[in-house]
ZADO-1210 file (C-alpha; in nm, 4 decimals, padded with zeros to 6 digits):
<atoms>
<atom x="02.3540" y="-11.5693" z="-08.0369" code="MET" pos="1"/>
<atom x="02.5606" y="-11.8215" z="-07.8525" code="LYS" pos="2"/>
<atom x="02.8558" y="-11.7236" z="-08.0624" code="GLU" pos="3"/>
<atom x="02.8050" y="-11.3587" z="-07.9666" code="ARG" pos="4"/>
<atom x="02.7909" y="-11.4531" z="-07.5974" code="GLU" pos="5"/>
<atom x="03.1079" y="-11.6572" z="-07.6370" code="GLU" pos="6"/>
<atom x="03.2705" y="-11.3686" z="-07.8243" code="LEU" pos="7"/>
<atom x="03.1727" y="-11.1247" z="-07.5507" code="LEU" pos="8"/>
<atom x="03.2956" y="-11.3638" z="-07.2916" code="ASP" pos="9"/>
<atom x="03.6337" y="-11.3912" z="-07.4603" code="SER" pos="10"/>
<atom x="03.6559" y="-11.0117" z="-07.4968" code="GLU" pos="11"/>
<atom x="03.5693" y="-10.9686" z="-07.1310" code="GLU" pos="12"/>
<atom x="03.8151" y="-11.2406" z="-07.0436" code="LEU" pos="13"/>
<atom x="04.0866" y="-11.0696" z="-07.2483" code="GLU" pos="14"/>
<atom x="04.0129" y="-10.7353" z="-07.0758" code="GLU" pos="15"/>
<atom x="04.0277" y="-10.9033" z="-06.7369" code="LEU" pos="16"/>
<atom x="04.3593" y="-11.0641" z="-06.8303" code="ASN" pos="17"/>
<atom x="04.4982" y="-10.7232" z="-06.9331" code="GLU" pos="18"/>
<atom x="04.3944" y="-10.5721" z="-06.5979" code="ASN" pos="19"/>
<atom x="04.5477" y="-10.8631" z="-06.4113" code="ASP" pos="20"/>
<atom x="04.8642" y="-10.8233" z="-06.6153" code="GLY" pos="21"/>
<atom x="04.8862" y="-10.4543" z="-06.5235" code="GLN" pos="22"/>
<atom x="04.8279" y="-10.5365" z="-06.1566" code="LYS" pos="23"/>
<atom x="05.0980" y="-10.7991" z="-06.1781" code="LEU" pos="24"/>
<atom x="05.3404" y="-10.5514" z="-06.3367" code="LYS" pos="25"/>
<atom x="05.2785" y="-10.2953" z="-06.0613" code="ILE" pos="26"/>
<atom x="05.3306" y="-10.5637" z="-05.7959" code="LYS" pos="27"/>
<atom x="05.6549" y="-10.6702" z="-05.9654" code="ASP" pos="28"/>
<atom x="05.7834" y="-10.3119" z="-05.9755" code="VAL" pos="29"/>
<atom x="05.7003" y="-10.2642" z="-05.6070" code="ILE" pos="30"/>
<atom x="05.8761" y="-10.5897" z="-05.5176" code="LYS" pos="31"/>
<atom x="06.1871" y="-10.4871" z="-05.7129" code="VAL" pos="32"/>
<atom x="06.1892" y="-10.1434" z="-05.5466" code="LEU" pos="33"/>
<atom x="06.1629" y="-10.2994" z="-05.1999" code="ILE" pos="34"/>
<atom x="06.4481" y="-10.5371" z="-05.2785" code="ILE" pos="35"/>
<atom x="06.6674" y="-10.2531" z="-05.4142" code="VAL" pos="36"/>
<atom x="06.6026" y="-10.0363" z="-05.1062" code="VAL" pos="37"/>
<atom x="06.6795" y="-10.3310" z="-04.8770" code="ALA" pos="38"/>
<atom x="07.0070" y="-10.4010" z="-05.0606" code="ILE" pos="39"/>
<atom x="07.1130" y="-10.0345" z="-05.0479" code="VAL" pos="40"/>
<atom x="07.0388" y="-10.0160" z="-04.6743" code="LEU" pos="41"/>
<atom x="07.2200" y="-10.3437" z="-04.6120" code="LEU" pos="42"/>
<atom x="07.5242" y="-10.2339" z="-04.8108" code="ILE" pos="43"/>
<atom x="07.5217" y="-09.8989" z="-04.6284" code="GLY" pos="44"/>
<atom x="07.5308" y="-10.0863" z="-04.2973" code="PHE" pos="45"/>
<atom x="07.8362" y="-10.2900" z="-04.3984" code="PHE" pos="46"/>
<atom x="08.0228" y="-10.0646" z="-04.6426" code="VAL" pos="47"/>
<atom x="08.1099" y="-09.6952" z="-04.6583" code="LYS" pos="48"/>
<atom x="08.2683" y="-09.5157" z="-04.9553" code="PRO" pos="49"/>
<atom x="08.5407" y="-09.2566" z="-04.8905" code="ILE" pos="50"/>
<atom x="08.7735" y="-09.0446" z="-05.1007" code="ILE" pos="51"/>
<atom x="09.1378" y="-08.9977" z="-05.0034" code="VAL" pos="52"/>
<atom x="09.2304" y="-08.6371" z="-04.9304" code="GLU" pos="53"/>
<atom x="09.5989" y="-08.5595" z="-04.8933" code="GLY" pos="54"/>
<atom x="09.9307" y="-08.7345" z="-04.9339" code="ALA" pos="55"/>
<atom x="09.9863" y="-08.8984" z="-04.5940" code="SER" pos="56"/>
<atom x="09.9364" y="-09.2507" z="-04.7326" code="MET" pos="57"/>
<atom x="10.1550" y="-09.2125" z="-05.0447" code="ASN" pos="58"/>
<atom x="10.2722" y="-09.4223" z="-05.2209" code="PRO" pos="59"/>
<atom x="10.0016" y="-09.6759" z="-05.1224" code="THR" pos="60"/>
<atom x="09.7062" y="-09.4392" z="-05.1621" code="LEU" pos="61"/>
<atom x="09.6906" y="-09.1216" z="-05.3689" code="GLN" pos="62"/>
<atom x="09.4873" y="-08.8042" z="-05.3361" code="ASP" pos="63"/>
<atom x="09.1353" y="-08.8616" z="-05.4821" code="ASP" pos="64"/>
<atom x="09.1519" y="-09.2433" z="-05.4684" code="ASP" pos="65"/>
<atom x="08.7981" y="-09.3787" z="-05.4173" code="TYR" pos="66"/>
<atom x="08.7866" y="-09.6487" z="-05.1474" code="LEU" pos="67"/>
<atom x="08.5340" y="-09.8727" z="-04.9794" code="LEU" pos="68"/>
<atom x="08.5717" y="-09.9471" z="-04.6110" code="ILE" pos="69"/>
<atom x="08.4171" y="-10.2349" z="-04.4217" code="SER" pos="70"/>
<atom x="08.2227" y="-10.1043" z="-04.1236" code="ARG" pos="71"/>
<atom x="08.2002" y="-10.4522" z="-03.9731" code="GLN" pos="72"/>
<atom x="08.5670" y="-10.5594" z="-03.9971" code="SER" pos="73"/>
<atom x="08.6259" y="-10.5405" z="-03.6253" code="TYR" pos="74"/>
<atom x="08.2876" y="-10.6538" z="-03.4956" code="THR" pos="75"/>
<atom x="08.4319" y="-10.9932" z="-03.4052" code="PHE" pos="76"/>
<atom x="08.8023" y="-10.9112" z="-03.3997" code="GLY" pos="77"/>
<atom x="09.0563" y="-10.6346" z="-03.3651" code="GLU" pos="78"/>
<atom x="09.2822" y="-10.4528" z="-03.6100" code="PRO" pos="79"/>
<atom x="09.6034" y="-10.6296" z="-03.7056" code="GLU" pos="80"/>
<atom x="09.9415" y="-10.4870" z="-03.7937" code="ARG" pos="81"/>
<atom x="09.9372" y="-10.3678" z="-04.1532" code="GLY" pos="82"/>
<atom x="09.5613" y="-10.3002" z="-04.1734" code="ASP" pos="83"/>
<atom x="09.4667" y="-09.9655" z="-04.3262" code="ILE" pos="84"/>
<atom x="09.1979" y="-09.8165" z="-04.1055" code="ILE" pos="85"/>
<atom x="08.9736" y="-09.5116" z="-04.1004" code="VAL" pos="86"/>
<atom x="08.8884" y="-09.3198" z="-03.7835" code="PHE" pos="87"/>
<atom x="08.7615" y="-08.9735" z="-03.6825" code="PRO" pos="88"/>
<atom x="08.9960" y="-08.6770" z="-03.6843" code="HIS" pos="89"/>
<atom x="08.9338" y="-08.5295" z="-03.3372" code="HIS" pos="90"/>
<atom x="09.1305" y="-08.2106" z="-03.3928" code="GLU" pos="91"/>
<atom x="08.9136" y="-08.1039" z="-03.6859" code="SER" pos="92"/>
<atom x="08.5946" y="-07.8997" z="-03.6657" code="THR" pos="93"/>
<atom x="08.4541" y="-08.0970" z="-03.9610" code="GLU" pos="94"/>
<atom x="08.3469" y="-08.4605" z="-03.9633" code="ASP" pos="95"/>
<atom x="08.6714" y="-08.5574" z="-04.1336" code="SER" pos="96"/>
<atom x="08.8392" y="-08.8953" z="-04.1157" code="LEU" pos="97"/>
<atom x="09.2002" y="-09.0107" z="-04.1011" code="TYR" pos="98"/>
<atom x="09.3275" y="-09.3006" z="-04.3118" code="ILE" pos="99"/>
<atom x="09.6356" y="-09.4640" z="-04.1569" code="LYS" pos="100"/>
<atom x="09.8145" y="-09.7971" z="-04.1313" code="ARG" pos="101"/>
<atom x="09.8143" y="-09.9948" z="-03.8060" code="VAL" pos="102"/>
<atom x="10.1763" y="-10.0276" z="-03.6957" code="ILE" pos="103"/>
<atom x="10.1379" y="-10.1726" z="-03.3455" code="ALA" pos="104"/>
<atom x="09.8535" y="-10.3472" z="-03.1621" code="ILE" pos="105"/>
<atom x="09.7686" y="-10.3872" z="-02.7916" code="PRO" pos="106"/>
<atom x="10.0573" y="-10.5331" z="-02.5937" code="GLY" pos="107"/>
<atom x="10.3250" y="-10.4544" z="-02.8548" code="ASP" pos="108"/>
<atom x="10.6405" y="-10.2810" z="-02.7359" code="HIS" pos="109"/>
<atom x="10.6970" y="-10.0160" z="-03.0024" code="LEU" pos="110"/>
<atom x="11.0206" y="-09.8263" z="-03.0480" code="GLU" pos="111"/>
<atom x="11.0972" y="-09.5648" z="-03.3079" code="ILE" pos="112"/>
<atom x="11.4505" y="-09.4285" z="-03.3156" code="HIS" pos="113"/>
<atom x="11.7300" y="-09.3599" z="-03.5612" code="ASP" pos="114"/>
<atom x="11.4723" y="-09.3539" z="-03.8443" code="GLY" pos="115"/>
<atom x="11.3608" y="-09.7147" z="-03.7834" code="ASN" pos="116"/>
<atom x="11.0574" y="-09.8913" z="-03.6360" code="VAL" pos="117"/>
<atom x="11.0986" y="-10.1812" z="-03.3922" code="TYR" pos="118"/>
<atom x="10.8168" y="-10.3967" z="-03.2603" code="ILE" pos="119"/>
<atom x="10.8962" y="-10.6213" z="-02.9655" code="ASN" pos="120"/>
<atom x="11.2655" y="-10.5625" z="-03.0355" code="GLY" pos="121"/>
<atom x="11.2511" y="-10.6613" z="-03.4047" code="GLU" pos="122"/>
<atom x="11.3375" y="-10.4158" z="-03.6818" code="LEU" pos="123"/>
<atom x="11.0372" y="-10.3835" z="-03.9129" code="GLN" pos="124"/>
<atom x="11.0755" y="-10.4093" z="-04.2883" code="TYR" pos="125"/>
<atom x="10.8105" y="-10.1740" z="-04.4259" code="GLU" pos="126"/>
<atom x="10.7960" y="-10.2213" z="-04.8018" code="ASP" pos="127"/>
<atom x="10.4889" y="-09.9962" z="-04.8265" code="TYR" pos="128"/>
<atom x="10.6763" y="-09.6746" z="-04.7395" code="ILE" pos="129"/>
<atom x="10.8512" y="-09.4641" z="-05.0023" code="LYS" pos="130"/>
<atom x="11.2031" y="-09.5862" z="-05.0785" code="SER" pos="131"/>
<atom x="11.4591" y="-09.3926" z="-04.8771" code="GLY" pos="132"/>
<atom x="11.1995" y="-09.2451" z="-04.6399" code="ALA" pos="133"/>
<atom x="11.2870" y="-09.2422" z="-04.2724" code="ILE" pos="134"/>
<atom x="11.0525" y="-09.2543" z="-03.9763" code="THR" pos="135"/>
<atom x="11.1275" y="-08.9470" z="-03.7736" code="GLU" pos="136"/>
<atom x="11.0649" y="-08.9117" z="-03.4031" code="GLY" pos="137"/>
<atom x="11.1325" y="-09.1053" z="-03.0881" code="TYR" pos="138"/>
<atom x="10.8782" y="-09.3441" z="-02.9408" code="VAL" pos="139"/>
<atom x="10.9228" y="-09.6065" z="-02.6699" code="ASN" pos="140"/>
<atom x="10.5947" y="-09.7425" z="-02.5426" code="LEU" pos="141"/>
<atom x="10.3837" y="-10.0521" z="-02.4846" code="VAL" pos="142"/>
<atom x="10.0529" y="-10.0156" z="-02.6669" code="ILE" pos="143"/>
<atom x="09.7650" y="-10.0161" z="-02.4130" code="PRO" pos="144"/>
<atom x="09.4709" y="-10.2557" z="-02.4344" code="GLU" pos="145"/>
<atom x="09.1984" y="-10.1275" z="-02.6661" code="GLY" pos="146"/>
<atom x="09.4414" y="-09.9019" z="-02.8565" code="GLN" pos="147"/>
<atom x="09.6464" y="-09.9152" z="-03.1772" code="VAL" pos="148"/>
<atom x="09.9423" y="-09.7081" z="-03.2967" code="PHE" pos="149"/>
<atom x="09.8980" y="-09.5807" z="-03.6517" code="VAL" pos="150"/>
<atom x="10.1166" y="-09.4022" z="-03.9058" code="MET" pos="151"/>
<atom x="10.0830" y="-09.2841" z="-04.2625" code="GLY" pos="152"/>
<atom x="10.2942" y="-09.4561" z="-04.5272" code="ASP" pos="153"/>
<atom x="10.4331" y="-09.1146" z="-04.6240" code="ASN" pos="154"/>
<atom x="10.6275" y="-09.0844" z="-04.2987" code="ARG" pos="155"/>
<atom x="10.7722" y="-08.7460" z="-04.3835" code="GLU" pos="156"/>
<atom x="10.4257" y="-08.5928" z="-04.4396" code="ASN" pos="157"/>
<atom x="10.1848" y="-08.7592" z="-04.1986" code="SER" pos="158"/>
<atom x="10.0066" y="-08.6465" z="-03.8851" code="SER" pos="159"/>
<atom x="09.9743" y="-08.9738" z="-03.6952" code="ASP" pos="160"/>
<atom x="10.0176" y="-09.1476" z="-03.3592" code="SER" pos="161"/>
<atom x="10.3676" y="-09.0025" z="-03.3271" code="ARG" pos="162"/>
<atom x="10.1915" y="-08.6678" z="-03.2759" code="TYR" pos="163"/>
<atom x="09.8404" y="-08.7383" z="-03.1432" code="PHE" pos="164"/>
<atom x="09.8903" y="-09.0697" z="-02.9600" code="GLY" pos="165"/>
<atom x="09.7252" y="-09.4068" z="-02.9947" code="THR" pos="166"/>
<atom x="09.3788" y="-09.4595" z="-03.1433" code="VAL" pos="167"/>
<atom x="09.0955" y="-09.6198" z="-02.9470" code="ASN" pos="168"/>
<atom x="08.9843" y="-09.9332" z="-03.1359" code="ILE" pos="169"/>
<atom x="08.6196" y="-09.8580" z="-03.0511" code="GLU" pos="170"/>
<atom x="08.6461" y="-09.5351" z="-03.2525" code="GLU" pos="171"/>
<atom x="08.7660" y="-09.7062" z="-03.5713" code="VAL" pos="172"/>
<atom x="08.5099" y="-09.6459" z="-03.8465" code="THR" pos="173"/>
<atom x="08.6314" y="-09.9374" z="-04.0574" code="GLY" pos="174"/>
<atom x="08.9049" y="-10.1073" z="-04.2558" code="GLU" pos="175"/>
<atom x="08.9881" y="-10.0200" z="-04.6150" code="VAL" pos="176"/>
<atom x="08.9188" y="-10.3326" z="-04.8199" code="PHE" pos="177"/>
<atom x="08.9109" y="-10.2148" z="-05.1813" code="VAL" pos="178"/>
<atom x="09.0138" y="-09.9246" z="-05.4022" code="ARG" pos="179"/>
<atom x="08.7631" y="-09.8587" z="-05.6824" code="LEU" pos="180"/>
<atom x="08.9288" y="-09.5569" z="-05.8436" code="TRP" pos="181"/>
<atom x="09.1431" y="-09.5087" z="-06.0402" code="PRO" pos="182"/>
<atom x="09.0442" y="-09.8114" z="-06.2461" code="LEU" pos="183"/>
<atom x="09.4088" y="-09.8917" z="-06.3170" code="SER" pos="184"/>
<atom x="09.4579" y="-09.9454" z="-05.9395" code="GLU" pos="185"/>
<atom x="09.1342" y="-10.1288" z="-05.8612" code="ILE" pos="186"/>
<atom x="09.1721" y="-10.3925" z="-05.5900" code="GLY" pos="187"/>
<atom x="09.3020" y="-10.4282" z="-05.2365" code="ARG" pos="188"/>
<atom x="09.5512" y="-10.1529" z="-05.1546" code="PRO" pos="189"/>
</atoms>
């Protein structure tokens, strides 16, 4: 009889262990789900994916390139010359974004004439624009505080600060920090 009691006790114990194991599994799944949701929300706060539409940033960026932008790049600083930034397109009825390169920052004296760009009197060597491309237009201005002057790398096919003026730094959505697609071009553009 004692053996039967011990046998029942071990069966009951085994059943209890199975129930505890199932409870533990459910708790583990819930913990993993909470962690995944937290990571997704955190990433969404810091990073935003975008797809390039158009040719204004050729040859650096191509139509349909898949990019990630850092939403927090300028939380503790300001854009620098050469940064590729994303900001709202105010002339559009959609929530579309522009992707352009920062050419001049607050306080810079920018001149564009004779197909060349000068910052503070120095001719700029822009190896990111298409070979033989010229920068059309005439600009002679000091960039105001809180503003940046932006242009597309495809100077002959870009709506940029030459046409719509400087961009308010507070309106910048973020800085492009990595290209994910196409895979052959993965990395910092």
